[in-house]
Structure formats: C-alpha cells, structure tokens
C-alpha positions in Angstrom: 17.2 11.8 27.8 19.5 13.4 25.2 19.1 10.4 22.9 15.3 10.6 23.1 15.4 14.3 22.2 17.7 13.6 19.3 15.4 10.9 18.0 12.4 13.1 18.3 14.2 15.9 16.5 15.2 13.5 13.7 11.6 12.3 13.4 10.4 15.9 13.2 12.9 16.8 10.5 12.2 13.7 8.5 8.5 14.3 8.7 8.9 17.6 6.9 10.4 15.9 3.8 8.0 15.2 0.9 8.1 12.3 -1.5 9.4 13.5 -4.9 10.0 11.3 -7.9 10.9 11.8 -11.5 10.4 9.2 -14.2 9.9 8.8 -18.0 6.5 8.0 -19.5 6.6 6.2 -22.8 4.1 7.2 -25.5 0.8 5.2 -25.4 1.8 3.7 -22.1 0.6 3.7 -18.5 2.7 4.0 -15.4 1.3 3.8 -11.8 2.8 4.4 -8.4 1.2 2.5 -5.5 1.2 3.3 -1.7 -0.6 2.0 1.3 -2.3 4.8 3.2 -4.4 4.7 6.4 -8.1 5.8 6.7 -8.9 9.5 6.9 -5.5 10.7 5.8 -5.1 13.9 3.7 -3.0 13.3 0.5 -1.8 16.2 -1.6 0.3 16.1 -4.8 1.8 18.3 -7.4 3.0 17.2 -10.8 4.7 18.7 -13.9 4.8 16.9 -17.2 6.9 17.9 -20.2 4.7 18.8 -23.1 5.1 16.9 -26.4 3.4 17.9 -29.7 0.1 16.0 -30.5 0.4 14.1 -27.2 -1.8 14.2 -24.1 -1.4 12.8 -20.7 -4.2 11.8 -18.3 -3.9 11.6 -14.5 -6.0 9.4 -12.2 -5.9 8.3 -8.6 -7.8 5.1 -7.8 -8.0 2.5 -5.1 -8.2 -1.3 -5.3 -12.0 -1.1 -5.6 -11.7 1.1 -8.7 -13.0 4.2 -7.1 -11.6 7.4 -8.7 -10.4 10.1 -6.3 -8.7 12.3 -9.0 -9.4 12.3 -12.7 -7.6 14.8 -15.0 -7.6 14.5 -18.8 -5.2 16.3 -21.1 -3.1 17.8 -18.3 0.5 18.8 -18.0 0.8 20.6 -14.7 -1.3 20.9 -11.6 -2.1 20.0 -8.0 -4.5 17.5 -6.4 -5.8 16.6 -3.0 -8.1 14.0 -1.5 -8.8 12.3 1.8 -8.8 8.5 2.1 -12.1 6.9 3.2 -10.5 3.6 4.1 -7.2 1.8 4.6 -6.2 0.7 1.1 -3.6 0.7 -1.6 -3.9 3.9 -3.7 -2.5 4.2 -7.3 -1.4 7.5 -8.9 -1.5 6.7 -12.6 -0.3 8.6 -15.7 -1.6 7.6 -19.1 0.0 8.8 -22.3 -2.1 9.0 -25.5 -1.1 9.8 -29.0 -3.0 9.7 -32.3 -2.9 6.5 -34.4 0.0 5.9 -36.8 2.1 8.5 -35.0 5.5 8.1 -33.4 5.5 9.8 -30.0 8.1 11.1 -27.7 8.9 10.3 -24.1 7.3 12.5 -21.4 9.3 13.5 -18.3 7.1 13.4 -15.2 7.9 15.1 -11.9 5.6 14.1 -9.1 5.7 15.3 -5.5 3.3 13.9 -2.9 2.6 14.5 0.7 0.3 12.9 3.1 -0.7 13.1 6.8 0.8 15.8 8.8 3.2 17.1 6.1 0.2 17.7 3.8 -1.6 20.1 6.1 -1.2 23.8 5.7 -0.3 24.9 9.2 0.5 28.5 8.1 -3.0 28.9 6.9 -4.4 27.2 10.0 -2.4 29.5 12.2 -3.6 32.6 10.3 -7.2 31.4 10.5 -7.0 30.7 14.2 -4.7 33.6 15.0 -2.1 31.4 16.5 1.5 32.4 17.3 4.3 30.6 15.4 5.2 28.6 18.5 1.6 27.5 18.9 1.5 26.5 15.3 4.6 24.4 15.7 3.2 22.8 18.8 0.0 22.0 16.9 2.1 20.4 14.2 4.1 18.4 16.8 0.9 17.3 18.4 -0.5 16.0 15.1 2.8 14.3 14.3 2.9 12.5 17.7 -0.7 11.4 17.1 0.2 10.1 13.7 3.1 8.1 15.1 0.8 6.6 17.8 -1.7 5.6 15.1 1.1 4.1 13.1 2.2 2.0 16.0 -1.4 1.0 16.8 -1.8 -0.1 13.2 1.5 -2.1 13.3 0.3 -3.8 16.5 -3.0 -4.7 14.9 -1.2 -6.1 11.8 1.1 -8.1 14.1 -1.9 -9.5 15.9 -3.6 -10.4 12.6 -0.4 -12.1 11.3 0.0 -14.0 14.6 -3.6 -15.2 14.5 -3.1 -16.3 10.8 0.1 -18.1 11.8 -1.5 -19.9 14.7 -4.5 -20.9 12.5 -2.2 -22.2 9.8 -0.2 -24.2 12.2 -3.4 -25.9 13.7 -4.7 -26.6 10.2 -1.4 -28.2 9.2 -1.5 -30.3 12.4 -5.0 -31.5 11.7 -4.1 -32.3 8.1 -1.0 -34.2 9.2 -3.1 -36.3 11.6 -5.7 -36.9 8.9 -3.0 -38.0 6.4 -1.5 -40.4 8.9 -5.0 -41.9 9.6 -5.5 -42.3 5.9 -2.2 -44.0 5.4 -2.8 -46.4 8.3 -6.2 -47.2 7.0 -4.8 -47.8 3.5 -2.0 -50.0 4.8 -4.4 -52.0 6.9 -6.7 -52.5 4.0 -3.8 -53.5 1.8 -2.6 -56.1 4.3 -6.1 -57.6 4.7 -6.6 -57.7 0.9 -3.2 -59.4 0.3 -3.9 -61.9 3.1 -7.3 -62.7 1.6 -5.7 -63.0 -1.9 -3.0 -65.3 -0.8 -5.5 -67.5 1.1 -7.6 -67.8 -2.1 -4.5 -68.9 -4.0 -3.7 -71.3 -1.2 -0.3 -69.7 -0.7 -0.8 -69.3 3.0 -3.1 -71.0 5.5 
C-alpha cells in the first residue's frame, strides 16, 4: 500500500513538470521539434528568442497533413495554445530569415511546452467555479488519473495493432514460403523432364 502511494505521488510530482528546451537557430535555417500527441489534448507553449539585427524568426505548428495550428511571423517572444483534433505527430518549427547577401547571427531559442493536464489552468478554473484549493487539487488528480487511463488504453490499442500486424506478416511469409517451394519443385520437375527428353533425342539414354 505504501509503495502504491509513493508511486502515485511520484506520478503527480512528475506530471507538474513542463518540457523546456533551449537550442541555437542558425541564420536562414529551420529547426523543428516533433511529438506525438493524442486527440483532443490541450497544448500550450511559451517561447523566447534572442533578437538579432536585421533578422526575423517565424513560428509555426503543423501536423503531418500540413494543417497549421499556429502561425507567427517576425516574432521574438510570446505564447501559443491549441487543441489537437486527431492523434498525430505535431511539429513546432522555428524559421530564421535574413536579407540576401547578409551574414547573420545565431539565435538562442528557449521553448517551454505543456500538454494535457499540466497545460490546464486549474487556478482559474477554481476561481470560476468557486472551488476550494483541496477541491481544485482533487479535480487535477481526477484529470491526471483519466489521462493515465487513456494512455494505457492507447498503449493497449497499439499493442493489439502491432500483434495483428505481426500475425498477418507471419501468415504472409508462410504462404510465400509455400509458394516458393512449389515453384522450385515445378522448376526442378520441368528441368528433369526437359533433360530426359534432350538426352533421349541425342540417344544418350534409352
């Protein structure tokens, strides 16, 4: 029982951590960060880009279908938020642009993203619904547990899909092996009959 409580507390503590990353963006280059996110998940982000003279940076968030969720031109600092409409891989891209025949400088980009439970503003929710701090925390834990259940359900679905693919591949390999053996046997039989006919025509055998 104590171990279960410790595990739950660890999950709760880790769930409050956001994903923060810092990287360098070369002039006239594009750098994207990819992540798989479930359907109907709230994603928030905050970014800060060091300014360079005569250089601009564009921000865009797109999915594998090319749909734009966020599109900011000539930006250096800000926040964004969107809700996913399908399970997909989403890209957060930064594009540096400088005038022709100019030597640019490297941008330093700080990006912090949150999604799911950690992206929700429970303080604002508690104020709007007039909830006590304990009730707000219980609501956050309820959403967290629901998110974990959904993650396990998705993992189970992926496992079933991979198992079905594996079984289908095994059956196809078996059928292909049987077909290959039949072809080899037919070819060997034809070759023996052809050689037998050839040797009889040359009167090498009776």
